[in-house]
C-alpha positions in Angstrom: 221.0 -6.5 94.6 217.6 -5.9 96.3 217.0 -3.5 98.8 213.8 -3.0 100.9 211.7 -0.2 99.8 211.6 3.0 102.0 208.9 4.8 102.8 208.6 7.1 99.9 208.4 4.2 97.2 205.7 2.0 99.4 203.5 5.4 99.7 203.8 5.8 95.3 202.4 2.5 94.7 199.4 2.8 97.2 199.2 6.4 95.3 199.7 4.3 91.9 196.7 1.6 92.9 194.5 4.9 93.7 195.5 6.3 90.7 194.1 3.1 88.4 190.8 3.3 91.0 190.3 6.8 90.1 190.6 6.2 86.5 188.3 3.3 86.8 185.6 5.4 88.5 186.1 8.5 85.8 185.8 5.6 82.9 182.5 4.4 84.4 181.3 8.4 84.8 182.3 8.6 81.0 180.0 5.6 80.0 177.1 7.1 81.6 177.7 10.8 80.3 178.2 9.2 76.6 174.4 7.8 76.9 172.9 11.1 78.5 175.1 13.8 77.1 177.0 12.6 73.9 180.6 12.7 73.2 181.0 16.2 71.8 179.8 17.8 75.5 183.0 19.1 77.5 182.3 16.8 80.6 182.9 13.9 78.3 185.9 15.3 77.0 187.2 16.2 80.6 186.5 12.8 81.6 188.2 11.5 78.8 191.2 14.1 80.1 190.9 12.6 83.4 191.1 9.1 82.6 194.3 9.5 80.4 195.9 11.3 82.9 195.3 8.7 86.0 196.4 6.2 84.0 199.7 7.8 83.3 200.0 9.2 86.5 199.4 5.6 87.8 202.2 4.5 85.4 204.7 6.7 86.6 204.2 6.1 90.0 204.0 2.2 89.8 207.6 2.4 87.7 209.1 4.7 90.5 207.6 2.7 93.6 209.0 -0.5 91.9 212.7 0.7 90.8 215.8 -0.6 93.0 217.1 2.7 93.8 220.4 3.0 95.1 221.6 4.0 98.7 223.3 7.6 98.2 224.5 7.4 101.8 228.6 7.7 101.8 230.2 5.1 104.3 231.6 6.6 107.7 235.9 5.6 107.3 237.9 6.9 109.8 241.1 6.2 107.5 243.3 9.1 107.5 
């Protein structure tokens, strides 16, 4: 039974896309820093860690945004 996504799930999907875009931007920056600084430089290492972080966050937020979360509301039954 598929339910409509809540506002927070939609926000997490948008945040996941932003995270993947930031990982791509960090990858481009890494490419150019490897040419000029080399792979042993701390800036290159931090960009590699940023790529790993942004991809991990993007995967987790994608899963949170796509999961079918059940409703935790109680039904108001007036039976006595």
